[in-house]
C-alpha positions as CSV (number, residue, x, y, z in Angstrom):
1,M,0.1,0.0,0.1
2,F,1.4,3.5,-0.9
3,V,-0.2,6.7,0.3
4,G,0.2,9.8,-1.6
5,V,0.3,13.2,-0.2
6,G,-0.1,16.4,-2.2
7,R,0.4,20.4,-0.5
8,F,-0.6,22.8,-3.0
9,D,0.0,26.5,-2.1
10,F,-1.8,28.9,-4.1
11,L,-3.3,32.9,-4.6
12,V,-6.7,33.9,-5.5
13,P,-5.7,37.2,-7.1
14,G,-9.1,38.5,-8.0
15,S,-10.5,37.6,-4.4
16,T,-11.3,40.7,-2.3
17,S,-13.0,39.1,0.4
18,L,-12.9,35.8,2.8
19,K,-16.6,34.9,1.2
20,E,-15.2,35.0,-2.2
21,K,-11.8,33.0,-1.7
22,R,-14.1,30.2,0.0
23,R,-16.4,30.0,-2.7
24,V,-13.2,29.2,-5.0
25,V,-11.7,26.8,-2.5
26,S,-15.2,25.1,-2.1
27,S,-15.4,24.8,-5.5
28,M,-12.1,22.8,-5.6
29,I,-12.3,20.6,-3.0
30,G,-15.7,19.4,-4.0
31,T,-14.7,19.0,-8.2
32,L,-11.4,17.3,-6.9
33,S,-12.9,14.9,-4.3
34,S,-15.4,13.4,-6.8
35,R,-13.5,13.7,-10.1
36,F,-10.2,12.0,-8.6
37,N,-11.3,10.3,-5.9
38,V,-9.0,11.9,-3.3
39,A,-9.4,13.5,0.3
40,V,-9.2,17.0,0.2
41,A,-8.6,19.8,2.7
42,E,-7.9,23.5,3.3
43,V,-5.0,23.1,5.4
44,E,-3.3,26.7,5.8
45,H,-4.6,30.2,5.3
46,Q,-7.9,30.1,6.2
47,D,-8.0,33.6,7.3
48,L,-6.4,35.3,4.5
49,R,-8.4,36.6,1.6
50,Q,-6.0,35.7,-1.2
51,R,-3.9,32.4,-0.2
52,G,-4.8,29.0,0.3
53,T,-3.4,25.8,0.9
54,L,-4.8,22.5,-0.2
55,G,-3.7,19.0,1.3
56,V,-4.8,16.2,-0.8
57,S,-4.2,12.6,-0.2
58,C,-4.9,9.1,-1.9
59,V,-4.4,5.7,-1.4
60,S,-2.8,3.1,-4.2
61,N,-1.3,-0.2,-4.8
62,S,1.8,1.5,-6.4
63,S,4.1,4.2,-6.2
64,F,3.8,5.4,-9.8
65,H,0.1,5.5,-9.7
66,A,0.0,7.6,-6.5
67,Q,2.2,10.0,-7.8
68,R,0.6,10.1,-11.3
69,M,-2.8,11.1,-9.7
70,L,-1.3,13.4,-7.8
71,H,0.3,15.0,-10.7
72,E,-3.1,14.8,-12.6
73,V,-4.6,16.6,-9.4
74,E,-2.2,19.4,-10.0
75,R,-2.6,19.7,-13.9
76,F,-6.5,20.1,-13.4
77,V,-6.1,22.9,-10.8
78,R,-3.8,24.8,-12.8
79,S,-5.8,24.5,-15.9
80,R,-9.1,25.0,-14.6
81,Y,-9.0,27.6,-11.7
82,E,-8.2,31.2,-11.9
83,I,-5.2,30.7,-9.2
84,E,-1.8,30.8,-9.2
85,I,0.1,28.0,-7.7
86,V,2.8,29.6,-5.4
87,D,4.1,25.9,-4.4
88,V,3.6,22.1,-4.9
89,D,5.0,19.4,-2.4
90,I,4.3,16.0,-3.5
91,E,5.2,12.6,-1.5
92,V,4.5,9.3,-1.7
93,M,5.1,7.2,1.4
94,A,4.9,3.2,2.0
95,P,3.6,2.8,5.7
96,D,5.0,0.2,7.6
97,A,2.9,-3.0,8.0
């Protein structure tokens, strides 16, 4: 079993309020969760109106598949939403049995 974890730091440059940012973040969370069957949560910067961080995780039977899933999530977010990705950190772990 392999666990893939991705951390996506981003800016929402057009956001003028927390309400606008939360609308974008909620849309991202719902879409990513249903489309890619991954767990998603906003993990930092909840009180900043133009900054956000999403944590994304998946479980797979191969390291390659877990890594590919997280890279597909990144590609989707970059192409679909009007945000600027600041930093991406992707890691795949094999927990001890």
